[in-house]
Every structure is written in C-alpha cells, then in structure tokens.
N, CA, C and O of each residue as an XYZ file, in Angstrom:
772
protein
N       0.843     -1.180      0.000
C       0.000      0.000      0.000
C       0.890      1.246      0.000
O       1.968      1.239      0.595
N       0.451      2.295     -0.653
C       1.202      3.553     -0.727
C       0.365      4.675     -0.140
O      -0.862      4.596     -0.088
N       1.060      5.733      0.309
C       0.400      6.902      0.869
C       0.702      8.112      0.007
O       1.755      8.183     -0.627
N      -0.219      9.065     -0.017
C       0.024     10.354     -0.652
C       0.447     11.347      0.405
O      -0.195     11.471      1.448
N       1.530     12.056      0.134
C       2.018     13.106      1.029
C       1.929     14.435      0.308
O       1.806     14.491     -0.916
N       1.992     15.494      1.081
C       1.985     16.822      0.454
C       3.247     16.970     -0.393
O       4.236     16.285     -0.136
N       3.235     17.845     -1.395
C       4.414     18.022     -2.232
C       5.648     18.356     -1.390
O       5.583     19.177     -0.476
N       6.740     17.726     -1.702
C       7.967     17.953     -0.954
C       9.180     17.502     -1.747
O       9.056     16.953     -2.842
N      10.332     17.736     -1.190
C      11.587     17.411     -1.868
C      12.076     16.058     -1.390
O      12.719     15.954     -0.345
N      11.776     15.040     -2.142
C      12.131     13.676     -1.764
C      13.089     13.035     -2.770
O      13.165     11.810     -2.862
N      13.810     13.849     -3.513
C      14.771     13.307     -4.471
C      16.098     13.129     -3.737
O      16.888     14.067     -3.620
N      16.325     11.935     -3.255
C      17.520     11.611     -2.477
C      18.131     10.323     -2.987
O      17.429      9.559     -3.651
N      19.391     10.034     -2.721
C      20.364     10.856     -2.010
C      20.908     11.964     -2.902
O      20.749     11.949     -4.123
N      21.557     12.926     -2.246
C      22.176     14.061     -2.908
C      23.654     14.095     -2.545
O      24.047     13.577     -1.499
N      24.469     14.695     -3.391
C      25.867     14.849     -2.976
C      25.936     15.817     -1.797
O      25.248     16.838     -1.782
N      26.758     15.495     -0.824
C      26.997     16.419      0.295
C      28.163     17.300     -0.130
O      29.290     16.821     -0.262
N      27.900     18.582     -0.343
C      28.937     19.472     -0.843
C      29.144     20.660      0.087
O      28.243     21.074      0.815
N      30.351     21.188      0.037
C      30.669     22.463      0.673
C      30.917     23.463     -0.443
O      31.780     23.247     -1.293
N      30.170     24.551     -0.445
C      30.340     25.599     -1.438
C      31.205     26.685     -0.815
O      30.877     27.224      0.242
N      32.304     26.997     -1.475
C      33.186     28.066     -0.986
C      33.011     29.293     -1.865
O      32.716     29.195     -3.056
N      33.202     30.461     -1.238
C      32.997     31.713     -1.964
C      33.815     32.822     -1.318
O      34.392     32.641     -0.245
N      33.858     33.961     -1.978
C      34.561     35.132     -1.475
C      35.719     35.530     -2.370
O      36.326     34.692     -3.038
N      36.014     36.826     -2.374
C      37.100     37.341     -3.200
C      38.407     37.492     -2.441
O      39.485     37.418     -3.032
N      38.318     37.703     -1.139
C      39.518     37.933     -0.330
C      39.483     37.028      0.894
O      38.410     36.590      1.310
N      40.654     36.742      1.477
C      40.675     35.895      2.676
C      39.774     36.403      3.800
O      39.261     35.605      4.585
N      39.578     37.699      3.886
C      38.736     38.261      4.945
C      37.267     37.863      4.787
O      36.542     37.778      5.778
N      36.826     37.618      3.555
C      35.422     37.257      3.359
C      35.222     35.806      2.925
O      34.086     35.388      2.697
N      36.302     35.029      2.805
C      36.138     33.627      2.412
C      35.129     32.952      3.332
O      35.150     33.145      4.548
N      34.261     32.171      2.742
C      33.270     31.444      3.519
C      32.965     30.127      2.805
O      33.269     29.952      1.626
N      32.369     29.230      3.540
C      31.878     27.984      2.946
C      30.580     27.613      3.642
O      30.370     27.900      4.820
N      29.718     26.966      2.870
C      28.415     26.551      3.402
C      28.049     25.213      2.797
O      28.511     24.854      1.713
N      27.220     24.489      3.505
C      26.681     23.237      2.998
C      25.463     23.563      2.142
O      24.632     24.391      2.516
N      25.369     22.912      1.005
C      24.215     23.080      0.125
C      23.700     21.693     -0.241
O      24.450     20.853     -0.738
N      22.426     21.465      0.006
C      21.836     20.180     -0.373
C      21.292     20.230     -1.791
O      21.318     19.225     -2.502
N      20.801     21.389     -2.208
C      20.189     21.486     -3.534
C      21.264     21.889     -4.537
O      21.569     23.069     -4.709
N      21.824     20.886     -5.188
C      22.878     21.111     -6.175
C      22.859     19.982     -7.192
O      22.366     18.889     -6.912
N      23.392     20.249     -8.356
C      23.465     19.196     -9.356
C      23.899     19.692    -10.711
O      24.091     20.889    -10.927
N      24.049     18.754    -11.617
C      24.411     19.029    -13.000
C      23.159     19.375    -13.779
O      22.119     18.744    -13.590
N      23.242     20.373    -14.658
C      22.080     20.708    -15.489
C      22.391     20.696    -16.980
O      21.472     20.773    -17.796
N      23.665     20.600    -17.356
C      24.024     20.556    -18.772
C      25.426     19.977    -18.906
O      26.291     20.226    -18.066
N      25.649     19.198    -19.971
C      26.962     18.606    -20.211
C      27.845     19.482    -21.091
O      29.050     19.575    -20.857
N      27.255     20.131    -22.111
C      28.048     20.907    -23.045
C      27.304     22.173    -23.421
O      26.401     22.115    -24.255
N      27.648     23.320    -22.838
C      28.767     23.499    -21.917
C      28.439     22.913    -20.544
O      27.275     22.791    -20.164
N      29.480     22.559    -19.819
C      29.283     22.006    -18.475
C      28.659     23.083    -17.592
O      29.213     24.169    -17.422
N      27.492     22.756    -17.035
C      26.796     23.707    -16.169
C      26.194     22.970    -14.982
O      25.847     21.792    -15.069
N      26.081     23.686    -13.878
C      25.494     23.117    -12.674
C      24.705     24.210    -11.965
O      24.599     25.337    -12.448
N      24.158     23.855    -10.820
C      23.399     24.834    -10.061
C      23.598     24.588     -8.570
O      23.952     23.492     -8.137
N      23.360     25.638     -7.809
C      23.137     25.524     -6.368
C      21.912     26.369     -6.065
O      21.705     27.406     -6.695
N      21.104     25.943     -5.119
C      19.980     26.750     -4.663
C      20.255     27.163     -3.225
O      20.580     26.333     -2.376
N      20.121     28.464     -2.965
C      20.525     29.043     -1.681
C      19.409     29.943     -1.157
O      18.789     30.694     -1.910
N      19.170     29.851      0.136
C      18.215     30.761      0.774
C      18.823     32.162      0.823
O      19.993     32.301      1.178
N      18.061     33.207      0.475
C      18.606     34.562      0.478
C      19.127     35.030      1.833
O      19.958     35.936      1.886
N      18.662     34.439      2.922
C      19.144     34.876      4.250
C      20.513     34.284      4.610
O      21.112     34.693      5.605
N      21.012     33.337      3.826
C      22.328     32.751      4.116
C      23.419     33.792      3.885
O      23.319     34.607      2.967
N      24.446     33.766      4.703
C      25.560     34.713      4.612
C      26.237     34.647      3.244
O      26.580     35.684      2.675
N      26.428     33.455      2.718
C      27.120     33.297      1.433
C      26.295     33.777      0.245
O      26.846     34.051     -0.821
N      24.995     33.879      0.419
C      24.119     34.296     -0.682
C      24.575     35.634     -1.249
O      24.777     35.758     -2.457
N      24.739     36.634     -0.392
C      25.132     37.966     -0.863
C      26.526     37.960     -1.485
O      26.782     38.672     -2.455
N      27.426     37.152     -0.921
C      28.784     37.075     -1.473
C      28.734     36.517     -2.898
O      29.353     37.070     -3.807
N      28.002     35.429     -3.088
C      27.915     34.810     -4.412
C      27.187     35.723     -5.390
O      27.594     35.842     -6.546
N      26.122     36.363     -4.940
C      25.370     37.263     -5.823
C      26.249     38.427     -6.283
O      26.189     38.830     -7.445
N      27.061     38.966     -5.376
C      27.933     40.098     -5.706
C      29.108     39.685     -6.582
O      29.430     40.374     -7.550
N      29.751     38.567     -6.255
C      30.967     38.168     -6.971
C      30.687     37.379     -8.244
O      31.482     37.406     -9.183
N      29.558     36.679     -8.274
C      29.213     35.872     -9.437
C      30.060     34.618     -9.571
O      30.158     34.048    -10.657
N      30.680     34.180     -8.465
C      31.543     33.001     -8.495
C      31.380     32.175     -7.233
O      31.065     32.697     -6.164
N      31.600     30.867     -7.379
C      31.638     29.971     -6.223
C      32.332     28.696     -6.649
O      32.571     28.471     -7.835
N      32.656     27.857     -5.665
C      33.274     26.566     -5.933
C      32.470     25.496     -5.206
O      32.202     25.615     -4.010
N      32.086     24.450     -5.935
C      31.429     23.299     -5.318
C      32.527     22.296     -4.987
O      33.205     21.791     -5.881
N      32.699     22.009     -3.698
C      33.707     21.069     -3.224
C      33.016     19.793     -2.768
O      32.202     19.824     -1.846
N      33.332     18.668     -3.408
C      32.755     17.401     -2.989
C      33.383     16.996     -1.663
O      34.540     17.318     -1.393
N      32.623     16.295     -0.843
C      33.096     15.975      0.500
C      33.253     14.473      0.698
O      32.717     13.653     -0.048
N      34.013     14.156      1.736
C      34.372     12.776      2.047
C      34.006     12.472      3.492
O      33.569     13.345      4.242
N      34.194     11.222      3.856
C      33.951     10.832      5.241
C      34.839     11.648      6.189
O      34.406     12.014      7.282
N      36.073     11.930      5.774
C      36.978     12.756      6.597
C      36.457     14.180      6.758
O      36.753     14.835      7.758
N      35.691     14.665      5.793
C      35.161     16.030      5.842
C      33.728     16.092      6.378
O      33.120     17.163      6.379
N      33.183     14.968      6.830
C      31.775     14.923      7.255
C      31.486     15.884      8.405
O      30.478     16.589      8.378
N      32.356     15.921      9.412
C      32.116     16.818     10.549
C      32.096     18.272     10.097
O      31.212     19.037     10.485
N      33.079     18.654      9.271
C      33.137     20.028      8.767
C      31.922     20.337      7.895
O      31.384     21.443      7.945
N      31.499     19.372      7.107
C      30.341     19.566      6.235
C      29.103     19.882      7.068
O      28.390     20.844      6.784
N      28.852     19.083      8.081
C      27.685     19.316      8.918
C      27.809     20.634      9.684
O      26.865     21.422      9.720
N      28.966     20.873     10.293
C      29.162     22.085     11.106
C      28.960     23.339     10.270
O      28.324     24.294     10.716
N      29.500     23.335      9.056
C      29.373     24.509      8.182
C      27.937     24.719      7.714
O      27.583     25.811      7.269
N      27.118     23.692      7.810
C      25.720     23.822      7.439
C      24.851     24.403      8.531
O      23.753     24.887      8.257
N      25.324     24.364      9.770
C      24.508     24.867     10.882
C      25.095     26.111     11.541
O      24.475     26.681     12.439
N      26.263     26.535     11.116
C      26.887     27.761     11.637
C      26.970     28.792     10.524
O      27.100     28.437      9.353
N      26.896     30.054     10.882
C      26.925     31.127      9.894
C      28.311     31.756      9.803
O      28.993     31.949     10.810
N      28.705     32.066      8.587
C      29.954     32.785      8.355
C      29.910     34.210      8.880
O      30.946     34.870      8.962
N      28.728     34.695      9.237
C      28.643     36.011      9.891
C      29.289     35.956     11.281
O      29.812     36.954     11.776
N      29.243     34.768     11.899
C      29.695     34.616     13.280
C      31.012     33.869     13.419
O      31.658     33.960     14.463
N      31.426     33.138     12.397
C      32.613     32.292     12.493
C      33.470     32.386     11.239
O      32.960     32.603     10.139
N      34.767     32.224     11.414
C      35.662     31.967     10.292
C      35.656     30.448     10.136
O      36.369     29.743     10.850
N      34.868     29.959      9.224
C      34.647     28.517      9.120
C      35.911     27.754      8.742
O      36.127     26.643      9.226
N      36.744     28.332      7.890
C      37.992     27.652      7.535
C      38.840     27.443      8.783
O      39.347     26.345      9.014
N      38.996     28.491      9.589
C      39.803     28.385     10.807
C      39.166     27.430     11.813
O      39.857     26.598     12.400
N      37.868     27.543     12.013
C      37.170     26.700     12.991
C      37.273     25.216     12.649
O      37.391     24.381     13.546
N      37.229     24.886     11.373
C      37.248     23.489     10.939
C      38.642     23.005     10.540
O      38.813     21.840     10.180
N      39.631     23.886     10.602
C      40.997     23.494     10.256
C      41.153     23.136      8.784
O      41.972     22.290      8.427
N      40.369     23.780      7.936
C      40.454     23.532      6.496
C      41.243     24.647      5.820
O      41.381     25.744      6.361
N      41.753     24.351      4.641
C      42.661     25.261      3.954
C      42.001     25.879      2.731
O      41.647     25.168      1.791
N      41.830     27.225      2.736
C      41.371     27.868      1.503
C      42.573     27.978      0.561
O      43.580     28.594      0.911
N      42.472     27.395     -0.608
C      43.574     27.432     -1.570
C      43.110     28.177     -2.815
O      41.916     28.216     -3.108
N      44.045     28.765     -3.541
C      43.652     29.500     -4.753
C      43.036     28.570     -5.793
O      43.541     27.477     -6.050
N      41.946     29.023     -6.377
C      41.363     28.320     -7.513
C      42.191     28.681     -8.747
O      43.045     29.566     -8.689
N      41.941     28.006     -9.842
C      42.696     28.264    -11.067
C      42.089     29.385    -11.894
O      42.813     30.203    -12.461
N      40.735     29.430    -11.968
C      40.066     30.399    -12.828
C      39.307     31.458    -12.030
O      39.414     32.646    -12.332
N      38.540     31.045    -11.015
C      37.740     31.996    -10.244
C      38.532     32.508     -9.044
O      39.553     31.934     -8.665
N      38.043     33.594     -8.455
C      38.715     34.157     -7.278
C      38.285     33.486     -5.971
O      38.999     33.555     -4.971
N      37.118     32.840     -5.983
C      36.678     32.106     -4.790
C      37.677     30.984     -4.521
O      38.225     30.408     -5.461
N      37.921     30.665     -3.243
C      38.900     29.622     -2.939
C      38.336     28.217     -3.126
O      37.127     27.999     -3.045
N      39.235     27.273     -3.379
C      38.859     25.872     -3.291
C      39.161     25.424     -1.870
O      39.897     26.101     -1.153
N      38.611     24.306     -1.459
C      38.958     23.698     -0.177
C      40.029     22.660     -0.487
O      39.760     21.655     -1.145
N      41.242     22.910     -0.009
C      42.389     22.061     -0.365
C      42.156     20.596     -0.007
O      42.659     19.714     -0.702
N      41.417     20.318      1.044
C      41.193     18.949      1.508
C      40.132     18.195      0.702
O      39.980     16.986      0.877
N      39.402     18.877     -0.168
C      38.348     18.234     -0.967
C      38.967     17.457     -2.132
O      39.937     17.919     -2.732
N      38.418     16.288     -2.458
C      38.963     15.514     -3.577
C      38.642     16.124     -4.945
O      39.381     15.921     -5.908
N      37.542     16.867     -5.023
C      37.136     17.515     -6.270
C      36.590     18.903     -5.929
O      35.758     19.056     -5.035
N      37.073     19.905     -6.656
C      36.580     21.280     -6.506
C      36.166     21.775     -7.883
O      36.968     21.790     -8.817
N      34.909     22.178     -8.000
C      34.327     22.560     -9.286
C      34.146     24.079     -9.295
O      33.273     24.616     -8.613
N      34.983     24.759    -10.076
C      34.959     26.211    -10.142
C      33.805     26.661    -11.039
O      33.659     26.185    -12.165
N      32.986     27.588    -10.524
C      31.755     27.976    -11.216
C      31.635     29.489    -11.344
O      32.031     30.247    -10.459
N      31.075     29.898    -12.477
C      30.776     31.307    -12.722
C      29.276     31.423    -12.991
O      28.743     30.775    -13.891
N      28.608     32.257    -12.200
C      27.145     32.400    -12.270
C      26.735     32.989    -13.614
O      27.291     33.988    -14.069
N      25.739     32.341    -14.244
C      25.171     32.820    -15.502
C      23.793     33.439    -15.302
O      23.394     34.342    -16.037
N      23.062     32.937    -14.288
C      21.697     33.392    -14.081
C      21.286     33.065    -12.650
O      21.728     32.068    -12.078
N      20.435     33.915    -12.078
C      19.864     33.661    -10.757
C      18.352     33.658    -10.916
O      17.767     34.618    -11.417
N      17.730     32.575    -10.488
C      16.284     32.440    -10.626
C      15.651     32.376     -9.235
O      15.870     31.404     -8.511
N      14.871     33.390     -8.844
C      14.148     33.310     -7.572
C      13.048     32.264     -7.684
O      12.251     32.287     -8.622
N      13.008     31.338     -6.711
C      12.056     30.234     -6.797
C      11.076     30.166     -5.632
O      10.092     29.430     -5.702
N      11.321     30.903     -4.582
C      10.511     30.795     -3.373
C      11.437     30.842     -2.183
O      12.064     31.870     -1.927
N      11.537     29.736     -1.442
C      12.429     29.701     -0.278
C      13.901     29.827     -0.677
O      14.719     30.299      0.112
N      14.240     29.406     -1.903
C      15.609     29.427     -2.402
C      15.680     30.156     -3.745
O      14.702     30.218     -4.490
N      16.851     30.701     -4.030
C      17.159     31.200     -5.361
C      18.147     30.232     -5.991
O      19.085     29.776     -5.337
N      17.934     29.921     -7.260
C      18.822     29.003     -7.966
C      19.889     29.801     -8.712
O      19.582     30.664     -9.534
N      21.154     29.490     -8.403
C      22.285     30.069     -9.111
C      22.696     29.073    -10.191
O      23.260     28.020     -9.891
N      22.414     29.407    -11.438
C      22.826     28.573    -12.560
C      24.216     29.040    -12.962
O      24.447     30.232    -13.164
N      25.138     28.093    -13.075
C      26.525     28.475    -13.297
C      27.197     27.616    -14.348
O      26.861     26.445    -14.529
N      28.151     28.220    -15.036
C      28.996     27.481    -15.962
C      30.205     26.964    -15.199
O      30.806     27.694    -14.411
N      30.556     25.720    -15.431
C      31.760     25.151    -14.837
C      32.941     25.651    -15.672
O      33.021     25.382    -16.871
N      33.859     26.382    -15.025
C      34.988     26.958    -15.757
C      36.292     26.200    -15.504
O      37.275     26.406    -16.216
N      36.306     25.333    -14.503
C      37.488     24.516    -14.224
C      37.129     23.483    -13.164
O      36.247     23.709    -12.336
N      37.819     22.352    -13.195
C      37.665     21.330    -12.167
C      39.055     20.977    -11.655
O      39.962     20.687    -12.435
N      39.211     21.006    -10.328
C      40.481     20.658     -9.691
C      40.289     19.309     -8.993
O      39.365     19.147     -8.196
N      41.167     18.338     -9.296
C      41.068     17.024     -8.664
C      42.347     16.717     -7.903
O      43.435     17.136     -8.299
N      42.204     15.989     -6.817
C      43.319     15.602     -5.969
C      44.071     14.448     -6.626
O      43.495     13.394     -6.894
N      45.357     14.655     -6.882
C      46.171     13.650     -7.568
C      46.283     12.341     -6.792
O      46.627     11.313     -7.376
N      46.000     12.355     -5.486
C      46.049     11.107     -4.708
C      45.096     10.056     -5.251
O      45.289      8.861     -5.029
N      44.060     10.505     -5.971
C      43.052      9.575     -6.454
C      43.165      9.301     -7.953
O      42.249      8.742     -8.556
N      44.278      9.692     -8.545
C      44.528      9.380     -9.951
C      45.418      8.149    -10.013
O      46.512      8.135     -9.449
N      44.946      7.124    -10.695
C      45.704      5.886    -10.832
C      46.912      6.155    -11.715
O      46.744      6.538    -12.873
N      48.137      5.966    -11.200
C      49.328      6.287    -11.999
C      49.481      5.389    -13.228
O      50.129      5.782    -14.198
N      48.904      4.209    -13.200
C      49.026      3.286    -14.333
C      48.048      3.610    -15.462
O      48.387      3.512    -16.642
N      46.832      3.996    -15.082
C      45.802      4.218    -16.095
C      45.507      5.697    -16.341
O      44.948      6.056    -17.378
N      45.885      6.560    -15.384
C      45.552      7.978    -15.489
C      44.105      8.268    -15.131
O      43.654      9.411    -15.213
N      43.372      7.220    -14.731
C      41.952      7.362    -14.390
C      41.805      7.977    -12.996
O      42.533      7.626    -12.068
N      40.852      8.898    -12.870
C      40.515      9.461    -11.570
C      39.586      8.478    -10.873
O      38.468      8.253    -11.337
N      40.027      7.895     -9.773
C      39.267      6.872     -9.054
C      38.560      7.498     -7.856
O      38.967      7.327     -6.707
N      37.489      8.228     -8.162
C      36.746      8.958     -7.143
C      36.215      8.043     -6.042
O      36.069      8.469     -4.896
N      35.924      6.783     -6.386
C      35.373      5.857     -5.389
C      36.334      5.623     -4.232
O      35.897      5.220     -3.154
N      37.636      5.863     -4.422
C      38.617      5.685     -3.341
C      38.616      6.852     -2.355
O      39.225      6.755     -1.290
N      37.948      7.944     -2.690
C      37.979      9.143     -1.862
C      37.090      9.051     -0.627
O      37.235      9.865      0.285
N      36.168      8.081     -0.568
C      35.274      7.971      0.588
C      34.187      9.035      0.574
O      33.897      9.647      1.602
N      33.588      9.255     -0.586
C      32.562     10.284     -0.750
C      31.366     10.037      0.172
O      31.069      8.901      0.543
N      30.688     11.132      0.530
C      29.478     11.015      1.342
C      28.292     11.616      0.590
O      28.448     12.424     -0.325
N      27.114     11.194      1.007
C      25.867     11.682      0.423
C      24.939     12.119      1.545
O      25.077     11.693      2.691
N      23.993     12.975      1.191
C      22.995     13.492      2.125
C      21.661     12.840      1.791
O      21.233     12.837      0.637
N      21.018     12.297      2.794
C      19.755     11.590      2.580
C      18.749     11.996      3.645
O      18.753     11.462      4.754
N      17.885     12.948      3.298
C      16.759     13.344      4.147
C      17.183     13.614      5.596
O      16.615     13.059      6.536
N      18.191     14.475      5.756
C      18.616     14.887      7.084
C      19.765     14.095      7.683
O      20.174     14.365      8.813
N      20.294     13.123      6.948
C      21.407     12.321      7.457
C      22.489     12.202      6.395
O      22.229     12.342      5.200
N      23.727     11.936      6.865
C      24.860     11.744      5.969
C      25.201     10.254      5.916
O      25.141      9.555      6.927
N      25.559      9.783      4.722
C      25.901      8.386      4.529
C      27.160      8.273      3.688
O      27.421      9.111      2.825
N      27.941      7.228      3.949
C      29.029      6.906      3.035
C      28.422      6.129      1.877
O      27.349      5.540      2.005
N      29.108      6.133      0.764
C      28.605      5.399     -0.390
C      28.986      3.932     -0.267
O      30.043      3.606      0.274
N      28.145      3.061     -0.757
C      28.369      1.621     -0.653
C      29.110      1.060     -1.850
O      29.779      1.781     -2.591
N      28.975     -0.223     -2.014
C      29.694     -0.916     -3.072
C      29.042     -0.648     -4.426
O      27.837     -0.407     -4.513
N      29.851     -0.694     -5.471
C      29.343     -0.523     -6.828
C      28.527     -1.760     -7.222
O      28.908     -2.886     -6.904
N      27.418     -1.546     -7.906
C      26.583     -2.677     -8.339
C      26.571     -2.823     -9.855
O      26.010     -3.787    -10.375
N      27.165     -1.906    -10.555
C      27.220     -1.979    -12.011
C      27.876     -0.740    -12.573
O      28.029      0.268    -11.882
N      28.259     -0.822    -13.821
C      28.871      0.304    -14.528
C      27.868      0.775    -15.573
O      27.112     -0.035    -16.109
N      27.850      2.068    -15.869
C      26.897      2.612    -16.834
C      26.869      1.757    -18.099
O      27.903      1.504    -18.717
N      25.680      1.322    -18.468
C      25.488      0.514    -19.665
C      25.669     -0.976    -19.470
O      25.592     -1.732    -20.439
N      25.910     -1.426    -18.238
C      26.176     -2.846    -18.001
C      25.016     -3.748    -18.394
O      25.214     -4.922    -18.705
N      23.810     -3.200    -18.379
C      22.645     -4.040    -18.682
C      22.508     -4.366    -20.163
O      21.780     -5.290    -20.526
N      23.194     -3.626    -21.018
C      23.050     -3.852    -22.457
C      24.355     -4.278    -23.125
O      24.388     -4.504    -24.334
N      25.423     -4.386    -22.347
C      26.704     -4.831    -22.927
C      26.617     -6.275    -23.387
O      25.963     -7.114    -22.767
N      27.299     -6.535    -24.496
C      27.358     -7.907    -24.992
C      28.256     -8.728    -24.091
O      29.313     -8.280    -23.645
N      27.816     -9.910    -23.844
C      28.610    -10.840    -23.021
C      29.753    -11.385    -23.879
O      29.577    -11.587    -25.080
N      30.908    -11.623    -23.283
C      31.997    -12.186    -24.080
C      31.609    -13.582    -24.583
O      30.916    -14.346    -23.911
N      32.077    -13.868    -25.767
C      31.776    -15.174    -26.348
C      32.486    -16.248    -25.540
O      33.619    -16.048    -25.102
N      31.817    -17.410    -25.334
C      32.472    -18.475    -24.581
C      33.715    -18.961    -25.354
O      33.710    -19.037    -26.583
N      34.746    -19.275    -24.617
C      35.981    -19.720    -25.273
C      35.820    -21.175    -25.717
O      35.061    -21.939    -25.120
N      36.545    -21.542    -26.771
C      36.497    -22.913    -27.290
C      37.538    -23.742    -26.574
O      38.687    -23.802    -27.013
N      37.171    -24.371    -25.504
C      38.107    -25.201    -24.749
C      37.641    -26.624    -24.753
O      38.294    -27.489    -24.168
C-alpha cells in the first residue's frame, strides 16, 4: 500500500557538498548546500539553490563566483558544522581546520582537503521561493592527484570515501553494483576449450 504526502523534496540521495565563496581571505566562507546538481553537459553547467538569508548568498550574488567542493567521510564533521553555523559569526575555515587554496580560474577559494573542486561562474539567478537558484557554468575542475591511478591515469573517485545526504542524514557510499550501460553490454563469447 502507498500513501500520498503533500508536495515535498524527496529526491535523495544528494551529494553532500561544501560551497566556498569570497574574493579575499577576509570574506572567504563555505556553506553546505543540499540542492545542487548538474544541469548541462556541453557546456558544463550546474546549479546551487541558496536561501537569500544565508551569509554566502550575498557574497555569491555580488561576486558571481563559487566553488562546489565534494566531500568525504573525513570532511563529514566540517560539512555538517558549516551547514549549521553562519559565516557572519565564524571563520569557518579556521574553525574546521580547512585550507582555503587559490582556484585556477575563479577568485573564490577551493577547499584544499576536498577531492574535487568545481569552479563555477554564475550565468543566471532564478528566484524560486524559499531558495534562489544560481545557474553556473563550470569553468574549471580541480582534482586531488592522490586519487589518480598512476598506471591508467583514471581518476578513481570511489577511493575518496565520498558522502551523500539523505533526508537529514549523511551516509558513506556503498559498493558498486554496475557500470553505466552494463545491462546492455554484450557478453563475451564463450571460449572454445
């Protein structure tokens, strides 16, 4: 049996990300954002949705730049803490012992401890209600070389210990159950033995 509930946001799990922003070390900030994702492949574009009362909202609106930093089990405490504390009251980088590092293209900092930092430039802001959606072009991606296989050159993100957000809780990712397209791949021909 199924129940009908009032309309709500039940699209889970989501990536647990820390969004960093600011032009100078004095205003650098980071916040947790649950509403984020890819919206276009070519050109690469993504979005974050932010409540206008958040401290980082005005910084991102003014600068037109931010960085989406993917998080890991090691960053889980910082991810949660940055989601419940305001940059108006705390220097979040200092409080969490994280390192703001220069991005390659945008002026907003990357989080040095993040395995992936996605540099974004805002293209459009859409007021939606409780949140405004910042639609952004991805202008650069920084990846941690620790997760690049030296033999294949492949970025092995699964080794980073990524976390996801699921309806108010954080989870580590489990085992892989298939690779994209596995259901339609041809099976190897049996060998003649």
